[in-house]
C-alpha positions as CSV (number, residue, x, y, z in Angstrom):
1,M,-19.9,-23.4,41.7
2,I,-22.6,-22.8,39.4
3,V,-22.5,-19.0,40.0
4,L,-19.0,-18.9,39.1
5,R,-19.4,-21.1,36.1
6,T,-22.3,-19.0,34.8
7,L,-20.2,-15.9,35.3
8,V,-17.1,-17.4,33.4
9,R,-19.3,-18.5,30.7
10,A,-20.8,-14.7,30.4
11,G,-17.2,-13.5,29.8
12,P,-15.6,-10.2,30.8
13,P,-19.0,-8.1,30.3
14,G,-20.4,-10.0,33.3
15,L,-24.1,-10.3,33.9
16,T,-26.6,-8.2,36.0
17,I,-27.5,-9.6,39.4
18,G,-31.1,-10.3,37.9
19,A,-29.5,-12.3,34.9
20,L,-27.1,-14.0,37.1
21,G,-29.9,-15.4,39.2
22,A,-32.2,-16.5,36.0
23,R,-29.1,-18.4,34.2
24,S,-28.0,-19.8,37.4
25,G,-31.4,-20.7,39.0
26,I,-30.1,-19.2,42.3
27,T,-31.9,-16.1,43.6
28,G,-32.2,-13.8,46.6
29,S,-30.4,-14.5,49.8
30,T,-28.7,-17.6,48.5
31,L,-27.2,-15.9,45.4
32,T,-26.1,-13.0,47.9
33,H,-24.4,-15.5,50.1
34,H,-22.7,-17.1,47.3
35,M,-21.5,-13.8,45.7
36,K,-20.2,-12.6,49.2
37,I,-17.9,-15.7,49.2
38,L,-16.6,-15.6,45.9
39,S,-15.8,-11.8,46.1
40,A,-14.1,-12.5,49.6
41,A,-12.2,-15.2,47.6
42,G,-11.1,-12.7,44.8
43,L,-12.8,-14.9,42.1
44,V,-15.7,-12.3,41.3
45,S,-16.4,-8.7,41.7
46,Q,-19.4,-6.4,41.7
47,V,-19.7,-3.0,39.9
48,R,-22.8,-0.7,40.4
49,D,-23.8,0.6,36.8
50,G,-26.5,3.1,37.7
51,R,-29.4,1.2,39.5
52,Q,-27.8,-2.0,38.3
53,I,-25.2,-4.5,39.8
54,I,-23.2,-6.0,37.4
55,C,-21.3,-9.3,38.5
56,I,-17.9,-10.2,36.8
57,A,-15.8,-13.4,37.0
58,A,-12.8,-11.2,38.5
59,D,-9.7,-12.3,37.6
60,Y,-9.1,-15.3,35.4
61,S,-5.3,-15.9,36.7
62,E,-6.8,-16.2,40.2
63,M,-9.1,-18.8,39.0
64,E,-6.2,-20.6,37.3
65,A,-4.1,-20.6,40.2
66,L,-6.8,-22.0,42.4
67,A,-7.5,-24.7,39.8
68,A,-4.1,-25.5,39.8
69,Y,-3.8,-25.8,43.5
70,L,-6.8,-27.9,43.9
71,L,-5.6,-30.3,41.4
72,S,-2.3,-30.4,43.0
73,E,-3.8,-31.5,46.3
74,C,-6.0,-34.2,44.6
75,C,-5.8,-37.5,46.2
76,A,-2.9,-36.5,48.1
77,D,-4.2,-38.2,51.7
78,S,-5.4,-41.3,49.8
79,D,-3.8,-44.8,49.8
80,E,-5.1,-45.2,46.1
81,P,-4.1,-42.4,44.0
82,T,-6.7,-41.6,41.1
83,K,-5.6,-42.7,37.6
84,G,-4.4,-39.7,35.5
85,H,-3.4,-37.6,38.6
86,D,0.1,-36.6,39.0
87,H,1.2,-36.6,42.7
88,G,4.5,-34.8,42.0
């Protein structure tokens, strides 16, 4: 989650893979693993710019849809719904 949050905070220009690692505190193979998962989910993209790889929070509408879905499912199987959550 920290990788995605870091990219969202960076905005549309994104971050180089090195800057993303430095800001998130996640580097190397762990960062690569996170980026593969986020890319497969359609939440981030990577663009090559010369010798650098720029990571970008890909589609804000996709993130909004994911957040809405997760919140709609919040506590759905709980016997004691959390205060403030609408369970439709």
